[in-house]
PDB file of N, CA, C, O and CB in Angstrom:
ATOM      1  N   MET A   1       0.846  -1.179   0.000  1.00  0.00           N
ATOM      2  CA  MET A   1       0.000   0.000   0.000  1.00  0.00           C
ATOM      3  C   MET A   1       0.889   1.238   0.000  1.00  0.00           C
ATOM      4  O   MET A   1       1.879   1.289   0.729  1.00  0.00           O
ATOM      5  CB  MET A   1      -0.961   0.000   1.221  1.00  0.00           C
ATOM      6  N   ILE A   2       0.555   2.205  -0.786  1.00  0.00           N
ATOM      7  CA  ILE A   2       1.261   3.478  -0.828  1.00  0.00           C
ATOM      8  C   ILE A   2       0.599   4.394   0.200  1.00  0.00           C
ATOM      9  O   ILE A   2      -0.594   4.677   0.098  1.00  0.00           O
ATOM     10  CB  ILE A   2       1.234   4.113  -2.275  1.00  0.00           C
ATOM     11  N   VAL A   3       1.370   4.864   1.198  1.00  0.00           N
ATOM     12  CA  VAL A   3       0.792   5.699   2.251  1.00  0.00           C
ATOM     13  C   VAL A   3       1.393   7.102   2.301  1.00  0.00           C
ATOM     14  O   VAL A   3       0.815   7.995   2.921  1.00  0.00           O
ATOM     15  CB  VAL A   3       0.974   5.029   3.587  1.00  0.00           C
ATOM     16  N   GLN A   4       2.536   7.309   1.662  1.00  0.00           N
ATOM     17  CA  GLN A   4       3.161   8.626   1.673  1.00  0.00           C
ATOM     18  C   GLN A   4       4.109   8.748   0.499  1.00  0.00           C
ATOM     19  O   GLN A   4       4.806   7.796   0.147  1.00  0.00           O
ATOM     20  CB  GLN A   4       3.905   8.874   2.997  1.00  0.00           C
ATOM     21  N   LEU A   5       4.131   9.937  -0.110  1.00  0.00           N
ATOM     22  CA  LEU A   5       5.055  10.216  -1.206  1.00  0.00           C
ATOM     23  C   LEU A   5       5.726  11.562  -0.955  1.00  0.00           C
ATOM     24  O   LEU A   5       5.075  12.522  -0.543  1.00  0.00           O
ATOM     25  CB  LEU A   5       4.316  10.211  -2.579  1.00  0.00           C
ATOM     26  N   THR A   6       7.031  11.626  -1.205  1.00  0.00           N
ATOM     27  CA  THR A   6       7.779  12.880  -1.092  1.00  0.00           C
ATOM     28  C   THR A   6       8.566  13.080  -2.379  1.00  0.00           C
ATOM     29  O   THR A   6       9.298  12.191  -2.815  1.00  0.00           O
ATOM     30  CB  THR A   6       8.732  12.872   0.157  1.00  0.00           C
ATOM     31  N   GLY A   7       8.410  14.251  -2.980  1.00  0.00           N
ATOM     32  CA  GLY A   7       9.111  14.525  -4.227  1.00  0.00           C
ATOM     33  C   GLY A   7       8.909  15.957  -4.671  1.00  0.00           C
ATOM     34  O   GLY A   7       8.519  16.819  -3.883  1.00  0.00           O
ATOM     35  N   THR A   8       9.177  16.200  -5.940  1.00  0.00           N
ATOM     36  CA  THR A   8       9.047  17.532  -6.528  1.00  0.00           C
ATOM     37  C   THR A   8       7.674  17.688  -7.151  1.00  0.00           C
ATOM     38  O   THR A   8       7.230  16.834  -7.918  1.00  0.00           O
ATOM     39  CB  THR A   8      10.146  17.782  -7.580  1.00  0.00           C
ATOM     40  N   LEU A   9       7.011  18.769  -6.822  1.00  0.00           N
ATOM     41  CA  LEU A   9       5.689  19.061  -7.386  1.00  0.00           C
ATOM     42  C   LEU A   9       5.870  19.535  -8.824  1.00  0.00           C
ATOM     43  O   LEU A   9       6.483  20.577  -9.057  1.00  0.00           O
ATOM     44  CB  LEU A   9       4.930  20.137  -6.533  1.00  0.00           C
ATOM     45  N   VAL A  10       5.344  18.784  -9.792  1.00  0.00           N
ATOM     46  CA  VAL A  10       5.534  19.150 -11.201  1.00  0.00           C
ATOM     47  C   VAL A  10       4.250  19.632 -11.873  1.00  0.00           C
ATOM     48  O   VAL A  10       4.308  20.245 -12.940  1.00  0.00           O
ATOM     49  CB  VAL A  10       6.083  17.968 -11.964  1.00  0.00           C
ATOM     50  N   GLU A  11       3.105  19.368 -11.272  1.00  0.00           N
ATOM     51  CA  GLU A  11       1.833  19.853 -11.828  1.00  0.00           C
ATOM     52  C   GLU A  11       0.849  20.026 -10.683  1.00  0.00           C
ATOM     53  O   GLU A  11       0.817  19.221  -9.752  1.00  0.00           O
ATOM     54  CB  GLU A  11       1.263  18.869 -12.913  1.00  0.00           C
ATOM     55  N   LEU A  12       0.041  21.091 -10.761  1.00  0.00           N
ATOM     56  CA  LEU A  12      -0.914  21.377  -9.700  1.00  0.00           C
ATOM     57  C   LEU A  12      -2.172  21.990 -10.292  1.00  0.00           C
ATOM     58  O   LEU A  12      -2.114  23.045 -10.924  1.00  0.00           O
ATOM     59  CB  LEU A  12      -0.299  22.315  -8.648  1.00  0.00           C
ATOM     60  N   THR A  13      -3.303  21.336 -10.090  1.00  0.00           N
ATOM     61  CA  THR A  13      -4.606  21.896 -10.459  1.00  0.00           C
ATOM     62  C   THR A  13      -5.503  21.795  -9.229  1.00  0.00           C
ATOM     63  O   THR A  13      -5.072  21.308  -8.184  1.00  0.00           O
ATOM     64  CB  THR A  13      -5.240  21.142 -11.704  1.00  0.00           C
ATOM     65  N   ALA A  14      -6.733  22.247  -9.349  1.00  0.00           N
ATOM     66  CA  ALA A  14      -7.670  22.186  -8.220  1.00  0.00           C
ATOM     67  C   ALA A  14      -8.094  20.762  -7.894  1.00  0.00           C
ATOM     68  O   ALA A  14      -8.622  20.511  -6.810  1.00  0.00           O
ATOM     69  CB  ALA A  14      -8.898  23.021  -8.516  1.00  0.00           C
ATOM     70  N   SER A  15      -7.870  19.817  -8.821  1.00  0.00           N
ATOM     71  CA  SER A  15      -8.347  18.446  -8.586  1.00  0.00           C
ATOM     72  C   SER A  15      -7.260  17.375  -8.608  1.00  0.00           C
ATOM     73  O   SER A  15      -7.518  16.239  -8.210  1.00  0.00           O
ATOM     74  CB  SER A  15      -9.371  18.102  -9.607  1.00  0.00           C
ATOM     75  N   HIS A  16      -6.050  17.707  -9.065  1.00  0.00           N
ATOM     76  CA  HIS A  16      -4.986  16.702  -9.051  1.00  0.00           C
ATOM     77  C   HIS A  16      -3.606  17.357  -9.029  1.00  0.00           C
ATOM     78  O   HIS A  16      -3.437  18.524  -9.383  1.00  0.00           O
ATOM     79  CB  HIS A  16      -5.109  15.779 -10.269  1.00  0.00           C
ATOM     80  N   VAL A  17      -2.634  16.564  -8.603  1.00  0.00           N
ATOM     81  CA  VAL A  17      -1.235  16.987  -8.634  1.00  0.00           C
ATOM     82  C   VAL A  17      -0.417  15.863  -9.253  1.00  0.00           C
ATOM     83  O   VAL A  17      -0.833  14.704  -9.267  1.00  0.00           O
ATOM     84  CB  VAL A  17      -0.710  17.346  -7.199  1.00  0.00           C
ATOM     85  N   VAL A  18       0.754  16.228  -9.763  1.00  0.00           N
ATOM     86  CA  VAL A  18       1.729  15.235 -10.195  1.00  0.00           C
ATOM     87  C   VAL A  18       2.972  15.481  -9.364  1.00  0.00           C
ATOM     88  O   VAL A  18       3.497  16.594  -9.312  1.00  0.00           O
ATOM     89  CB  VAL A  18       2.030  15.321 -11.748  1.00  0.00           C
ATOM     90  N   LEU A  19       3.434  14.422  -8.715  1.00  0.00           N
ATOM     91  CA  LEU A  19       4.596  14.476  -7.851  1.00  0.00           C
ATOM     92  C   LEU A  19       5.669  13.570  -8.431  1.00  0.00           C
ATOM     93  O   LEU A  19       5.439  12.375  -8.621  1.00  0.00           O
ATOM     94  CB  LEU A  19       4.238  14.064  -6.398  1.00  0.00           C
ATOM     95  N   ASP A  20       6.857  14.140  -8.719  1.00  0.00           N
ATOM     96  CA  ASP A  20       7.978  13.367  -9.245  1.00  0.00           C
ATOM     97  C   ASP A  20       8.765  12.808  -8.063  1.00  0.00           C
ATOM     98  O   ASP A  20       9.377  13.551  -7.295  1.00  0.00           O
ATOM     99  CB  ASP A  20       8.893  14.244 -10.173  1.00  0.00           C
ATOM    100  N   VAL A  21       8.735  11.495  -7.935  1.00  0.00           N
ATOM    101  CA  VAL A  21       9.439  10.815  -6.846  1.00  0.00           C
ATOM    102  C   VAL A  21      10.499   9.910  -7.477  1.00  0.00           C
ATOM    103  O   VAL A  21      10.183   8.842  -8.001  1.00  0.00           O
ATOM    104  CB  VAL A  21       8.442   9.987  -5.936  1.00  0.00           C
ATOM    105  N   GLY A  22      11.740  10.342  -7.423  1.00  0.00           N
ATOM    106  CA  GLY A  22      12.828   9.551  -7.979  1.00  0.00           C
ATOM    107  C   GLY A  22      12.692   9.268  -9.462  1.00  0.00           C
ATOM    108  O   GLY A  22      13.061   8.191  -9.930  1.00  0.00           O
ATOM    109  N   GLY A  23      12.163  10.236 -10.208  1.00  0.00           N
ATOM    110  CA  GLY A  23      12.020  10.070 -11.647  1.00  0.00           C
ATOM    111  C   GLY A  23      10.723   9.422 -12.098  1.00  0.00           C
ATOM    112  O   GLY A  23      10.505   9.246 -13.297  1.00  0.00           O
ATOM    113  N   VAL A  24       9.860   9.064 -11.158  1.00  0.00           N
ATOM    114  CA  VAL A  24       8.549   8.491 -11.484  1.00  0.00           C
ATOM    115  C   VAL A  24       7.482   9.512 -11.122  1.00  0.00           C
ATOM    116  O   VAL A  24       7.442   9.987  -9.987  1.00  0.00           O
ATOM    117  CB  VAL A  24       8.309   7.134 -10.728  1.00  0.00           C
ATOM    118  N   GLY A  25       6.620   9.855 -12.067  1.00  0.00           N
ATOM    119  CA  GLY A  25       5.561  10.820 -11.815  1.00  0.00           C
ATOM    120  C   GLY A  25       4.308  10.131 -11.315  1.00  0.00           C
ATOM    121  O   GLY A  25       3.763   9.255 -11.987  1.00  0.00           O
ATOM    122  N   TYR A  26       3.851  10.526 -10.138  1.00  0.00           N
ATOM    123  CA  TYR A  26       2.622   9.982  -9.554  1.00  0.00           C
ATOM    124  C   TYR A  26       1.526  11.034  -9.652  1.00  0.00           C
ATOM    125  O   TYR A  26       1.704  12.164  -9.197  1.00  0.00           O
ATOM    126  CB  TYR A  26       2.844   9.548  -8.069  1.00  0.00           C
ATOM    127  N   GLU A  27       0.391  10.666 -10.243  1.00  0.00           N
ATOM    128  CA  GLU A  27      -0.758  11.561 -10.288  1.00  0.00           C
ATOM    129  C   GLU A  27      -1.657  11.219  -9.116  1.00  0.00           C
ATOM    130  O   GLU A  27      -2.049  10.065  -8.941  1.00  0.00           O
ATOM    131  CB  GLU A  27      -1.526  11.445 -11.644  1.00  0.00           C
ATOM    132  N   LEU A  28      -1.982  12.217  -8.318  1.00  0.00           N
ATOM    133  CA  LEU A  28      -2.833  12.028  -7.153  1.00  0.00           C
ATOM    134  C   LEU A  28      -4.037  12.955  -7.253  1.00  0.00           C
ATOM    135  O   LEU A  28      -3.885  14.144  -7.531  1.00  0.00           O
ATOM    136  CB  LEU A  28      -2.048  12.285  -5.845  1.00  0.00           C
ATOM    137  N   GLY A  29      -5.211  12.426  -7.033  1.00  0.00           N
ATOM    138  CA  GLY A  29      -6.398  13.254  -6.924  1.00  0.00           C
ATOM    139  C   GLY A  29      -6.352  13.985  -5.595  1.00  0.00           C
ATOM    140  O   GLY A  29      -6.008  13.386  -4.576  1.00  0.00           O
ATOM    141  N   VAL A  30      -6.693  15.271  -5.586  1.00  0.00           N
ATOM    142  CA  VAL A  30      -6.679  16.056  -4.353  1.00  0.00           C
ATOM    143  C   VAL A  30      -7.933  16.927  -4.280  1.00  0.00           C
ATOM    144  O   VAL A  30      -8.572  17.205  -5.294  1.00  0.00           O
ATOM    145  CB  VAL A  30      -5.402  16.932  -4.272  1.00  0.00           C
ATOM    146  N   SER A  31      -8.268  17.347  -3.073  1.00  0.00           N
ATOM    147  CA  SER A  31      -9.360  18.304  -2.897  1.00  0.00           C
ATOM    148  C   SER A  31      -8.828  19.709  -3.161  1.00  0.00           C
ATOM    149  O   SER A  31      -7.618  19.928  -3.216  1.00  0.00           O
ATOM    150  CB  SER A  31      -9.977  18.202  -1.464  1.00  0.00           C
ATOM    151  N   ALA A  32      -9.738  20.643  -3.322  1.00  0.00           N
ATOM    152  CA  ALA A  32      -9.333  22.035  -3.525  1.00  0.00           C
ATOM    153  C   ALA A  32      -8.606  22.564  -2.291  1.00  0.00           C
ATOM    154  O   ALA A  32      -7.704  23.393  -2.415  1.00  0.00           O
ATOM    155  CB  ALA A  32     -10.558  22.916  -3.843  1.00  0.00           C
ATOM    156  N   VAL A  33      -8.988  22.096  -1.107  1.00  0.00           N
ATOM    157  CA  VAL A  33      -8.321  22.522   0.130  1.00  0.00           C
ATOM    158  C   VAL A  33      -6.867  22.057   0.134  1.00  0.00           C
ATOM    159  O   VAL A  33      -5.966  22.834   0.452  1.00  0.00           O
ATOM    160  CB  VAL A  33      -9.063  21.970   1.372  1.00  0.00           C
ATOM    161  N   THR A  34      -6.634  20.784  -0.219  1.00  0.00           N
ATOM    162  CA  THR A  34      -5.267  20.266  -0.281  1.00  0.00           C
ATOM    163  C   THR A  34      -4.471  21.003  -1.355  1.00  0.00           C
ATOM    164  O   THR A  34      -3.329  21.398  -1.120  1.00  0.00           O
ATOM    165  CB  THR A  34      -5.271  18.746  -0.562  1.00  0.00           C
ATOM    166  N   ALA A  35      -5.066  21.189  -2.530  1.00  0.00           N
ATOM    167  CA  ALA A  35      -4.370  21.900  -3.610  1.00  0.00           C
ATOM    168  C   ALA A  35      -3.976  23.306  -3.178  1.00  0.00           C
ATOM    169  O   ALA A  35      -2.889  23.779  -3.511  1.00  0.00           O
ATOM    170  CB  ALA A  35      -5.252  21.967  -4.866  1.00  0.00           C
ATOM    171  N   GLY A  36      -4.854  23.975  -2.438  1.00  0.00           N
ATOM    172  CA  GLY A  36      -4.577  25.327  -1.982  1.00  0.00           C
ATOM    173  C   GLY A  36      -3.488  25.414  -0.930  1.00  0.00           C
ATOM    174  O   GLY A  36      -2.891  26.472  -0.733  1.00  0.00           O
ATOM    175  N   SER A  37      -3.228  24.305  -0.253  1.00  0.00           N
ATOM    176  CA  SER A  37      -2.208  24.305   0.801  1.00  0.00           C
ATOM    177  C   SER A  37      -0.811  23.959   0.288  1.00  0.00           C
ATOM    178  O   SER A  37       0.163  24.039   1.036  1.00  0.00           O
ATOM    179  CB  SER A  37      -2.596  23.328   1.883  1.00  0.00           C
ATOM    180  N   LEU A  38      -0.713  23.579  -0.974  1.00  0.00           N
ATOM    181  CA  LEU A  38       0.567  23.147  -1.527  1.00  0.00           C
ATOM    182  C   LEU A  38       1.392  24.327  -2.043  1.00  0.00           C
ATOM    183  O   LEU A  38       0.837  25.356  -2.429  1.00  0.00           O
ATOM    184  CB  LEU A  38       0.337  22.145  -2.650  1.00  0.00           C
ATOM    185  N   PRO A  39       2.721  24.172  -2.048  1.00  0.00           N
ATOM    186  CA  PRO A  39       3.587  25.252  -2.564  1.00  0.00           C
ATOM    187  C   PRO A  39       3.523  25.309  -4.092  1.00  0.00           C
ATOM    188  O   PRO A  39       2.791  24.542  -4.718  1.00  0.00           O
ATOM    189  CB  PRO A  39       5.058  25.045  -2.100  1.00  0.00           C
ATOM    190  N   GLU A  40       4.279  26.203  -4.672  1.00  0.00           N
ATOM    191  CA  GLU A  40       4.257  26.376  -6.135  1.00  0.00           C
ATOM    192  C   GLU A  40       4.918  25.201  -6.847  1.00  0.00           C
ATOM    193  O   GLU A  40       5.728  24.475  -6.270  1.00  0.00           O
ATOM    194  CB  GLU A  40       4.961  27.682  -6.528  1.00  0.00           C
ATOM    195  N   VAL A  41       4.554  25.035  -8.107  1.00  0.00           N
ATOM    196  CA  VAL A  41       5.129  23.988  -8.960  1.00  0.00           C
ATOM    197  C   VAL A  41       6.643  24.183  -9.025  1.00  0.00           C
ATOM    198  O   VAL A  41       7.140  25.304  -9.128  1.00  0.00           O
ATOM    199  CB  VAL A  41       4.500  24.019 -10.399  1.00  0.00           C
ATOM    200  N   GLY A  42       7.358  23.062  -8.961  1.00  0.00           N
ATOM    201  CA  GLY A  42       8.813  23.085  -8.994  1.00  0.00           C
ATOM    202  C   GLY A  42       9.445  22.946  -7.624  1.00  0.00           C
ATOM    203  O   GLY A  42      10.660  22.788  -7.508  1.00  0.00           O
ATOM    204  N   THR A  43       8.626  23.005  -6.586  1.00  0.00           N
ATOM    205  CA  THR A  43       9.142  22.901  -5.221  1.00  0.00           C
ATOM    206  C   THR A  43       9.520  21.453  -4.903  1.00  0.00           C
ATOM    207  O   THR A  43       8.686  20.557  -5.035  1.00  0.00           O
ATOM    208  CB  THR A  43       8.098  23.421  -4.204  1.00  0.00           C
ATOM    209  N   PRO A  44      10.770  21.215  -4.486  1.00  0.00           N
ATOM    210  CA  PRO A  44      11.171  19.853  -4.093  1.00  0.00           C
ATOM    211  C   PRO A  44      10.782  19.580  -2.638  1.00  0.00           C
ATOM    212  O   PRO A  44      10.486  20.507  -1.883  1.00  0.00           O
ATOM    213  CB  PRO A  44      12.701  19.656  -4.284  1.00  0.00           C
ATOM    214  N   GLY A  45      10.785  18.312  -2.256  1.00  0.00           N
ATOM    215  CA  GLY A  45      10.545  17.928  -0.873  1.00  0.00           C
ATOM    216  C   GLY A  45       9.107  18.042  -0.408  1.00  0.00           C
ATOM    217  O   GLY A  45       8.848  18.156   0.790  1.00  0.00           O
ATOM    218  N   VAL A  46       8.163  18.013  -1.349  1.00  0.00           N
ATOM    219  CA  VAL A  46       6.740  18.081  -0.994  1.00  0.00           C
ATOM    220  C   VAL A  46       6.283  16.683  -0.570  1.00  0.00           C
ATOM    221  O   VAL A  46       6.522  15.708  -1.282  1.00  0.00           O
ATOM    222  CB  VAL A  46       5.871  18.619  -2.199  1.00  0.00           C
ATOM    223  N   THR A  47       5.633  16.590   0.581  1.00  0.00           N
ATOM    224  CA  THR A  47       5.140  15.309   1.081  1.00  0.00           C
ATOM    225  C   THR A  47       3.621  15.314   1.098  1.00  0.00           C
ATOM    226  O   THR A  47       2.991  16.249   1.593  1.00  0.00           O
ATOM    227  CB  THR A  47       5.696  15.016   2.491  1.00  0.00           C
ATOM    228  N   LEU A  48       3.043  14.248   0.546  1.00  0.00           N
ATOM    229  CA  LEU A  48       1.598  14.038   0.602  1.00  0.00           C
ATOM    230  C   LEU A  48       1.325  12.666   1.189  1.00  0.00           C
ATOM    231  O   LEU A  48       1.988  11.687   0.846  1.00  0.00           O
ATOM    232  CB  LEU A  48       0.952  14.177  -0.804  1.00  0.00           C
ATOM    233  N   LEU A  49       0.356  12.605   2.065  1.00  0.00           N
ATOM    234  CA  LEU A  49      -0.145  11.317   2.531  1.00  0.00           C
ATOM    235  C   LEU A  49      -0.999  10.766   1.408  1.00  0.00           C
ATOM    236  O   LEU A  49      -1.620  11.536   0.676  1.00  0.00           O
ATOM    237  CB  LEU A  49      -0.960  11.442   3.882  1.00  0.00           C
ATOM    238  N   ALA A  50      -1.045   9.467   1.256  1.00  0.00           N
ATOM    239  CA  ALA A  50      -1.727   8.890   0.095  1.00  0.00           C
ATOM    240  C   ALA A  50      -2.626   7.732   0.482  1.00  0.00           C
ATOM    241  O   ALA A  50      -2.405   7.037   1.473  1.00  0.00           O
ATOM    242  CB  ALA A  50      -0.716   8.427  -0.932  1.00  0.00           C
ATOM    243  N   ARG A  51      -3.648   7.554  -0.341  1.00  0.00           N
ATOM    244  CA  ARG A  51      -4.555   6.423  -0.198  1.00  0.00           C
ATOM    245  C   ARG A  51      -4.799   5.868  -1.603  1.00  0.00           C
ATOM    246  O   ARG A  51      -5.251   6.591  -2.491  1.00  0.00           O
ATOM    247  CB  ARG A  51      -5.911   6.844   0.512  1.00  0.00           C
ATOM    248  N   LEU A  52      -4.501   4.595  -1.796  1.00  0.00           N
ATOM    249  CA  LEU A  52      -4.703   3.929  -3.083  1.00  0.00           C
ATOM    250  C   LEU A  52      -6.043   3.198  -3.038  1.00  0.00           C
ATOM    251  O   LEU A  52      -6.268   2.351  -2.173  1.00  0.00           O
ATOM    252  CB  LEU A  52      -3.528   2.935  -3.405  1.00  0.00           C
ATOM    253  N   ILE A  53      -6.929   3.531  -3.974  1.00  0.00           N
ATOM    254  CA  ILE A  53      -8.234   2.882  -4.078  1.00  0.00           C
ATOM    255  C   ILE A  53      -8.191   1.958  -5.295  1.00  0.00           C
ATOM    256  O   ILE A  53      -7.986   2.408  -6.422  1.00  0.00           O
ATOM    257  CB  ILE A  53      -9.401   3.942  -4.199  1.00  0.00           C
ATOM    258  N   VAL A  54      -8.386   0.665  -5.052  1.00  0.00           N
ATOM    259  CA  VAL A  54      -8.355  -0.327  -6.122  1.00  0.00           C
ATOM    260  C   VAL A  54      -9.772  -0.793  -6.387  1.00  0.00           C
ATOM    261  O   VAL A  54     -10.472  -1.247  -5.482  1.00  0.00           O
ATOM    262  CB  VAL A  54      -7.434  -1.527  -5.760  1.00  0.00           C
ATOM    263  N   ARG A  55     -10.182  -0.675  -7.633  1.00  0.00           N
ATOM    264  CA  ARG A  55     -11.503  -1.141  -8.064  1.00  0.00           C
ATOM    265  C   ARG A  55     -11.295  -2.138  -9.187  1.00  0.00           C
ATOM    266  O   ARG A  55     -10.185  -2.308  -9.690  1.00  0.00           O
ATOM    267  CB  ARG A  55     -12.420   0.050  -8.524  1.00  0.00           C
ATOM    268  N   GLU A  56     -12.351  -2.777  -9.564  1.00  0.00           N
ATOM    269  CA  GLU A  56     -12.272  -3.794 -10.612  1.00  0.00           C
ATOM    270  C   GLU A  56     -11.677  -3.236 -11.903  1.00  0.00           C
ATOM    271  O   GLU A  56     -10.944  -3.935 -12.604  1.00  0.00           O
ATOM    272  CB  GLU A  56     -13.655  -4.370 -10.889  1.00  0.00           C
ATOM    273  N   ASP A  57     -11.992  -1.976 -12.217  1.00  0.00           N
ATOM    274  CA  ASP A  57     -11.562  -1.406 -13.497  1.00  0.00           C
ATOM    275  C   ASP A  57     -10.571  -0.242 -13.370  1.00  0.00           C
ATOM    276  O   ASP A  57     -10.216   0.376 -14.374  1.00  0.00           O
ATOM    277  CB  ASP A  57     -12.764  -0.941 -14.254  1.00  0.00           C
ATOM    278  N   SER A  58     -10.121   0.061 -12.142  1.00  0.00           N
ATOM    279  CA  SER A  58      -9.189   1.181 -12.004  1.00  0.00           C
ATOM    280  C   SER A  58      -8.425   1.127 -10.687  1.00  0.00           C
ATOM    281  O   SER A  58      -8.828   0.470  -9.727  1.00  0.00           O
ATOM    282  CB  SER A  58      -9.937   2.499 -12.109  1.00  0.00           C
ATOM    283  N   MET A  59      -7.314   1.841 -10.684  1.00  0.00           N
ATOM    284  CA  MET A  59      -6.541   2.073  -9.461  1.00  0.00           C
ATOM    285  C   MET A  59      -6.327   3.586  -9.395  1.00  0.00           C
ATOM    286  O   MET A  59      -5.749   4.172 -10.311  1.00  0.00           O
ATOM    287  CB  MET A  59      -5.149   1.264  -9.455  1.00  0.00           C
ATOM    288  N   THR A  60      -6.793   4.219  -8.313  1.00  0.00           N
ATOM    289  CA  THR A  60      -6.723   5.662  -8.191  1.00  0.00           C
ATOM    290  C   THR A  60      -6.000   6.027  -6.909  1.00  0.00           C
ATOM    291  O   THR A  60      -6.272   5.476  -5.842  1.00  0.00           O
ATOM    292  CB  THR A  60      -8.127   6.286  -8.222  1.00  0.00           C
ATOM    293  N   LEU A  61      -5.072   6.968  -7.035  1.00  0.00           N
ATOM    294  CA  LEU A  61      -4.279   7.418  -5.900  1.00  0.00           C
ATOM    295  C   LEU A  61      -4.776   8.808  -5.503  1.00  0.00           C
ATOM    296  O   LEU A  61      -4.886   9.702  -6.342  1.00  0.00           O
ATOM    297  CB  LEU A  61      -2.744   7.434  -6.242  1.00  0.00           C
ATOM    298  N   PHE A  62      -5.076   8.978  -4.213  1.00  0.00           N
ATOM    299  CA  PHE A  62      -5.528  10.264  -3.693  1.00  0.00           C
ATOM    300  C   PHE A  62      -4.481  10.788  -2.722  1.00  0.00           C
ATOM    301  O   PHE A  62      -3.861  10.019  -1.987  1.00  0.00           O
ATOM    302  CB  PHE A  62      -6.921  10.138  -2.999  1.00  0.00           C
ATOM    303  N   GLY A  63      -4.285  12.116  -2.723  1.00  0.00           N
ATOM    304  CA  GLY A  63      -3.295  12.731  -1.854  1.00  0.00           C
ATOM    305  C   GLY A  63      -3.927  13.689  -0.861  1.00  0.00           C
ATOM    306  O   GLY A  63      -4.928  14.341  -1.160  1.00  0.00           O
ATOM    307  N   PHE A  64      -3.333  13.769   0.329  1.00  0.00           N
ATOM    308  CA  PHE A  64      -3.837  14.609   1.405  1.00  0.00           C
ATOM    309  C   PHE A  64      -2.666  15.319   2.066  1.00  0.00           C
ATOM    310  O   PHE A  64      -1.603  14.727   2.251  1.00  0.00           O
ATOM    311  CB  PHE A  64      -4.636  13.774   2.440  1.00  0.00           C
ATOM    312  N   SER A  65      -2.855  16.578   2.421  1.00  0.00           N
ATOM    313  CA  SER A  65      -1.776  17.316   3.071  1.00  0.00           C
ATOM    314  C   SER A  65      -1.731  17.070   4.569  1.00  0.00           C
ATOM    315  O   SER A  65      -0.690  17.285   5.191  1.00  0.00           O
ATOM    316  CB  SER A  65      -1.924  18.793   2.804  1.00  0.00           C
ATOM    317  N   THR A  66      -2.841  16.620   5.171  1.00  0.00           N
ATOM    318  CA  THR A  66      -2.890  16.289   6.595  1.00  0.00           C
ATOM    319  C   THR A  66      -3.686  15.002   6.801  1.00  0.00           C
ATOM    320  O   THR A  66      -4.398  14.554   5.902  1.00  0.00           O
ATOM    321  CB  THR A  66      -3.514  17.453   7.409  1.00  0.00           C
ATOM    322  N   ARG A  67      -3.566  14.425   7.962  1.00  0.00           N
ATOM    323  CA  ARG A  67      -4.324  13.209   8.281  1.00  0.00           C
ATOM    324  C   ARG A  67      -5.815  13.472   8.432  1.00  0.00           C
ATOM    325  O   ARG A  67      -6.627  12.574   8.211  1.00  0.00           O
ATOM    326  CB  ARG A  67      -3.792  12.588   9.554  1.00  0.00           C
ATOM    327  N   GLU A  68      -6.176  14.670   8.798  1.00  0.00           N
ATOM    328  CA  GLU A  68      -7.585  15.013   8.986  1.00  0.00           C
ATOM    329  C   GLU A  68      -8.293  15.088   7.661  1.00  0.00           C
ATOM    330  O   GLU A  68      -9.491  15.366   7.615  1.00  0.00           O
ATOM    331  CB  GLU A  68      -7.730  16.333   9.729  1.00  0.00           C
TER     332      GLU A  68
END
């Protein structure tokens, strides 16, 4: 299970981010609140808590800036 990712923020929208972790880009769905709390694109060392949801037809990764 993926529970946390730390890397460089390479893309940021109101609904998703892309985090480069060791050369691998992870797309995470985020809320507008989480997106608003993140630093600008290009910032290294950004950490997001993560939850992987596995369904019959998809695997979706969601990111959160806090446990709450």
